[in-house]
C-alpha positions as a printed Julia matrix, in Angstrom:
76×3 Matrix{Float64}:
 60.84  160.25  -90.09
 62.5   161.72  -87.01
 62.51  160.13  -83.6
 62.67  162.21  -80.46
 64.48  160.62  -77.55
 64.94  162.58  -74.35
 68.44  163.18  -73.06
 69.71  164.57  -69.77
 72.03  167.58  -69.74
 75.19  166.61  -67.89
 77.3   169.74  -68.41
 77.14  173.08  -70.17
 79.89  175.21  -71.68
 78.58  178.38  -73.29
 75.67  177.36  -75.5
 76.86  173.76  -75.91
 75.82  170.95  -73.61
 76.93  167.38  -73.11
 73.76  165.31  -73.14
 73.4   161.74  -71.92
 71.13  159.57  -74.08
 71.08  156.39  -72.02
 74.85  156.18  -71.67
 75.65  157.67  -75.08
 77.03  161.18  -74.74
 76.39  163.74  -77.46
 76.97  167.46  -77.75
 74.07  169.75  -78.64
 73.47  173.46  -78.84
 71.01  174.66  -76.19
 70.61  178.28  -77.38
 66.95  177.7   -78.34
 65.84  176.64  -74.85
 66.3   177.73  -71.27
 67.8   174.63  -69.7
 70.34  173.74  -67.07
 72.37  170.8   -65.87
 70.01  167.99  -64.88
 67.22  169.05  -67.24
 65.88  166.69  -69.89
 65.66  167.94  -73.46
 64.58  166.76  -76.88
 67.35  167.25  -79.46
 66.88  167.54  -83.22
 69.68  168.15  -85.74
 72.13  169.05  -82.99
 69.87  171.57  -81.23
 67.85  171.14  -78.05
 64.35  172.13  -79.17
 62.3   171.46  -76.06
 62.73  170.97  -72.33
 60.57  168.2   -70.9
 59.89  167.3   -67.3
 61.77  164.45  -65.68
 58.72  162.2   -65.24
 57.78  162.49  -68.91
 61.39  161.86  -69.95
 61.71  158.76  -67.76
 58.38  157.38  -69.02
 59.47  157.89  -72.63
 62.85  156.26  -71.98
 61.11  153.29  -70.34
 58.82  152.87  -73.36
 61.84  152.93  -75.71
 63.58  150.27  -73.6
 60.47  148.06  -73.68
 60.14  148.4   -77.46
 63.82  147.59  -78.0
 63.61  144.57  -75.7
 60.51  143.34  -77.53
 62.21  143.81  -80.91
 65.26  141.85  -79.7
 63.04  138.99  -78.55
 61.2   138.95  -81.87
 64.51  138.64  -83.73
 65.55  135.62  -81.64
């Protein structure tokens, strides 16, 4: 199973972008999408496969944070 977590493009050099996934920076190829610095993208296997709007990205990130917090509490 694959999980799609939105990340924010912080910089671009050629077709490679530095993407911030909640403080974790990763490089991904953005040649499959039309995206710029500040855009949110879904990355799979090192490639940005979809641009999503900021509101949707922030809502998804918030849901992930809630699930992780709940899981941490359940483990305690």
